[in-house]
Residue, then its C-alpha position, 0 to 999 in steps of 0.5 A: m555222453t557216458a550215460l549212453a556208453g555201450w548203447l547202440p546208435w541208429l540213424v534213420e534219414l527220412r528223406t530216404y524213407a520217403d521214397a515211394r518204395w518205402r511207403d507201405r514199408t516199416f523203419l525196420d524194414l529200412i534198417d534191414y535194408l541198410h544192413t543188407t546194402e551198407g552194412l550198417g546196423l543189424p538185420k530185421s530179426a535182430a534189430d527187432f529182438f534187440l530193441r523189445q529185449d534189451g532196448r539200449a538203443v538210441v534211434i534218430f529220426d532225421g529230417l521230418d521237415e525234409l518230408f514235404d507232403p504235409q499228409l506224409r509228414d503227419t503219417v510219418t510222425h505217427q509211425i514214429a510215435g508208434f515206433a515209441a510205443r512199440y519199443p518203449r525202452t529205446r531212446i528216440v531223437v527226431t530232428s526237424r527245422v522249425i518251419g513246418y513243425r507240428r508238435a501235437a502228435l509227439d506231445a501225445a506220445g510223451f516226446s519232449h521238445h528242445m531247440l538248438q541254440d545258436l553258437d554264443r560269443g565264446q564258442i564263435a571265438v574258439f571256432v573262429a581261432r581254430w579256423y584260421q590256425i588250420d588255414c594259416p599253419h605256418n603264419p600265426t601272425e596272419a591267423a591272429r590278425l584274421r581272427k581279430r578281424l572277423l571277431t570284430a565284425v561279429e562284435d560291432s555288427a548286429a546282423v553279422r552276429e546273428l548269422a555267426g551263431n550258425p556254425m554253416l554260416l560261420t564257416i562262410l563268413s570265415i571263408i569271406g573274412r580270409r579275403r576282405q573285411l566283412p560287411r555290416d549288414r545281412r544283405a551285403v553278407y548274404q551277397h558275399a556268401v552266395s558269391v563264395l559259393v557260386e564263383h570263388w569256392d574253387p579258385s584254382k579251377h581244377l574241378r572242371d565238369t567238360r559238360v559245363d565248362q568247356g565249350m559253354p563259356y557263357l555260363d558265367y557267375d551272372d548266369k548262375l545267379e539268375l539260375l539260382r534266383l529262378i530256383a527261389r522264385r519257383m519255390q516261392d510261388g509253390p504250394a508250400g511257398l517259402a515254408g518249404n525249402h524243396i523243389p522236385g528234381p524234373v522241375l528244377i532241370s526243366e527250369f535250367e533247360t528253359y533258361l538255356r534255350q531261351r537265352y542262348e538258343l540252345p537245341p533241346d540236345r544240348a539245353k538238357p545235358a548242360a541243365k543236369a550238368m549245372l544241377h550237378q555243379f551247384r550241388e557238388r562244386n559250388f555246395i549251394l543246392s542240396r539233395f533231400g532224397a527221392e530226386v527233391y533238391g533244395f538250398v543247403h541253407r534256408a538263408f540263401m533261399e531267402y536272399l535269393a528270393a529277396d534279390d529276385i523280388a527287387r530285381r523284377f521291381a527295378e526293372r519294372e516287372l513289378t509295379e509299386d502297387e503290386l509290390i505293395t499289395k501282392v508282395f507285402g499285402r499277401r506275405w506280411s502274416d506268413p512267418a516264412w516270409q519275414e526274412v524275405l520281406l526285410l531283405t527286400t525292403g532293404m534292397i529297393n529305394e528308400r522312397f519306396a521302402g517308405q511306402v511300405i513301411d507306411y502300407l505296414l503300419t496300418a495293414d491290421p488295424l483291428w489286431f487287438l480285438r483278437p484275443g492274444e494276437l500280437p501286432r505283427h504288421a507293426l513289428l514287421a515294419v519296425r524291423c524293415m525300418g532297420e533295413v533301410r540304409k539312408l535313414g534320413v530319407l524316411s524322416a516322416q515314417s520315423l515319426t510314425v514308427i515312434d508313435t506307433v511304438i508309444s501306442l504299443l508300450e501304453t497298450a502293453h502296460e494295459r494288458e500287464d493288468q491281466l499279467d499278459l507280458s506277450l506284447t511287452r516280449a515281442l516288442e522288447q525283441t523287436v524295437l530294442p534291437v532295431f533302435t539300437a542299431l539305428g542309434p540315437h541320431w534320427a528323427g523321432r527322438d525328441r517325440y519320444q523323449d516329450w512323451y516319456l517326460l510327460r507320460g511314460q515315467f508316470l505309468s503306474t508300476s506295481r502288479l503283485v505276481s507269483n512268489a510276491r514279486f513286482i513287475s513292470g515289463s513295459v515301464s521298464l522296457a520304456v526306460r530302456i528304449g529311452a537309454v538307447l534313443l536319448a544316449d547323449n541327452l543330459q536331461f534323460l540322464a539326470l532323470l535316469q539318475i533319480q529313478a535309479t536312487f529314489s523311484p519307488s518302482e523296483s523294476i524303474r530303479h532296476a531299468a535305470v541302473e542297467a541303462l546308466a551302466t549300459g550307456w553312461r559308463d564313462d560319466p563320472d557319477t554312474l560308478p559311485l551311484l552303482r556302488q551305492r545301489a549295490t549295498t543300499d538298494p532294499s531289493g535284492d534284484v537291483r543290488q544284484v544287477a548293480v553287482r553284475d554291472l560292476a563286475s562285467r563292466w568295471h572289471g578293468n578297474p583296480d579298485t572293482l575287485p577288492w571293493l566286491h570281496e569287501r562288501c559282498r558275500p553269499p547268502r548264509s544259506w550257502d554255507h548249508p547247501e543242503r538247505i538251498s531250494a531251487t527257488s534260492m539259487g542265484p548269485p549272491g547280492c551285496q550285504 
């Protein structure tokens, strides 16, 4: 941040600017108002002069996604572009969630686009350690125990690890971890997170709202949960659907009031104050709702809206408010192609009975049979079906669907391989991001693995494997992915192990040798033949990439072996160009291989 030392920071909250009173005014008018009312920034005339003459300011336009009207959002986006053109020396940052973000106008104005990454494992470990040090200031032993328990849950569960990358959700995981061991699946984690926020956040009960807590003992946890489900349902049924985590305040109060009057037959003079008090409680005591400005509210994190929307669907289905046909055709059938609904549909699959989940998967696998006729299209229906398979708890009930999913994945691998003739890797990448995590979580013991083995032995390993691309490198994404999927599904298969050892050593395809070395290091680390084979590949393989991955795996997976470090020091050295830094180009930079 030293490059910005001495620069003037300004924050423009777009949810405030969305208020109707600012519709015909400028950002500088808002800055002037904040200076007058809150003593922030500069008056309008001074701000304009400073931005034009000096320009050393960083203006942050925060929350573009919180302008829920698409027309207003587009208007404000163009206003931001105009502001940037008017003050070209000023540095401008615009923040937005991905959902609802359109970059065209800002692209035209010369903005670059960046996405905040999740916390990595090292950052998660530092956060958790500091959290429990503060939480247990006089008991370092307990702090260490809680830290170890939570980090173990992060390592052992892909679902928990995914949630832990978000700082706010990691905070809630830390709170849950103070009381109990974390569950392994996302659905249960969300359930406990909502429970923490709704019921347990104020365990001492010293913050009591007399309008709600006294005289109305019926507003218990179940009531609050039902109200939150109603909010999520109203959002999902709104014009923007789940793409917009927002609901107008008067609509929210009306939903609460209707619920209280119907459930407890409260007269209007009691229902309306109680409804307002409930909104206040959800915001300021439970912290699960947030006000976005201009009397618009939403869940403090989108994950809670998605979980509660799924919980509402599953509950209505269990109580027969939704029939089987309506669940499949009206919920999944209408929504599977909408990115904003993906997480809700996945969570719903994990909440309903396995038999119905199987029907959902059957439907999704055939929902878009002609997808491949549309240039650049991906089989989003099939990818969602694979992910839904990963949400089912009793997988043995879905043996028929397991076979169909394997057949679909095999077909998509072959299609991806054909696409790579035109250097289109989009399908391969989509399969990698979807199939590998799901199959890894499911493990090797489920129906379909034998069918995959038969395909790989008879056909998969013999797909052509070399395609010349830029920088004279050869790729074979789909074939490499097929090897990695086999390593997940066939981890205890000695025949597949022998084949991998042969491929790692003798395959004419660089990418196959690369994938086989990775698979052996990952799945067969304890096999006595793996370490010698990796050392051989690190020193004799004709491909620098294969030697490099062998060195990396040796250093990361056998670092505890006392012979590893001396062996690496003896046999590995940097390329000669590293002795002359001025000769290193951008393309030559990289970890050294073994010579």
